[in-house]
N, C-alpha and C positions, 0 to 999 in steps of 0.2 A: 551423303545424306541430303535429302531434299525436304527442307522444312516448308510448310504451307498451312493454310487454314481451310477447313471445310466449312462452308456457309450452310447452316442448318436453320430450320424453323420448327416451332412447335405451336400448334393451334388447335382449337376445338371446332369441328364442323359437324353439324347435325347431332350434337351431343356426344360425339366421339373424339377423343384426343388423337391427333395425327402428328407424326414427326417425319420430316423429310428434308431434302436438299432445298436450299433457297437460292434463287437467282433474281437479280434485279435487272429489268430491261432498260434500254437506253432512255425510255421516256419516264422511268421511275416506278413503273408498275412492278410489284413484287409477286413472284410465283413460287409456290411450294410444290415440289414433286415428291410424291409418296409412292414408294415401291410396294406393290402387292405381293402376297405370298405365291401367287400363281405365275409370277413373272411379268405380269402386266402392272403398269403404274398409272397414276392419275395425277394430273396437274391442276392445282387450285390457284385462283387469283386470291392472294392473301392481303394485298394492299394495292390501292390505286396510286397513280402518279401524284395526286394532290395530298397524299399522306393518310387518307381515310381508309377504313377497313370495310370490306363488303359485309352486308347484313348477316350472311350465313357463316361468317368467321368470327370466333370469339377468342380472347386471350392470346393474341399473337405474340410470340416471343422469338426474337432473332438471336441465334447463337453462333459463336465462332468456335469451332472445334479444332484446336491445333493438333497437327500430327506431323510426323516425319517418316521418311522411308530411307532406311540405311541398309536395306537388304537388296542384293542383286538376285532377283528371282531366277534368272537363267543359271547363275552360279550355284544357287542352292539346289535347283532341279538337277543340274549336272552331277552334283555330289550324291544324289539319292538314286541315280540310275546305276544298276549293276554293270560290271564290265561285260558280261554276256549280252545284256540288252543293248549296250553301246555298240558292240560288235554287230549285232543283228540290224540295228538302225543304219550303221555304216554300209552294210551289205545291201540293204534296201535302197539307200541313196545312190550307191554305185550302179545298181541295175537301172534306176531311173535316169541317172546321168548318161549311161551308155545309150539308152533309148533317145534321150534328148539330142545327143550328138550324132545319132544315126548309126552308131556301132551295132545296135540291135534294132530290128524292125518290131512292129507291134506284136506279132505272134511270138517272136523270140523273147521279147521283154515280158510279155504276159506269162509265158511258160516259165521263165526264170524266176519271176516274182512268185508264181504259184508254188514252184518247187521249193523256193527259199522259205516262204511263209507257212506252207502246209505239208512239206515233206515231198517225197518222191512222186506223189500222185498215184499211189498203187491201188486206189479205189477202196481203201479201207474205211471209208466213212460211210 
């Protein structure tokens, strides 16, 4: 289990409430990073090094969100993969290892992977 705190901030910018991750730079400037829905985020200066707040920021709240992780994601993922899928992954890795070690050349490795992943290659697609 890895206990820690996530530093968060909540503030109002241009009349809209924003919530994001908070970091403080070495000079004391506070930044709030807000993740957007489209995968892009925006960073706001939410406090200056002298403790003042920029004019376009209102009601800044700094929050500590405690959390812990006691889950080994690799172990959980391993338990959810079927035996058949594990066998197919192992076969793929074997072909790749044979290519990396020189036991198979590019053509042989490509053909083996194609056959393994898509069948005998009988043109049925």
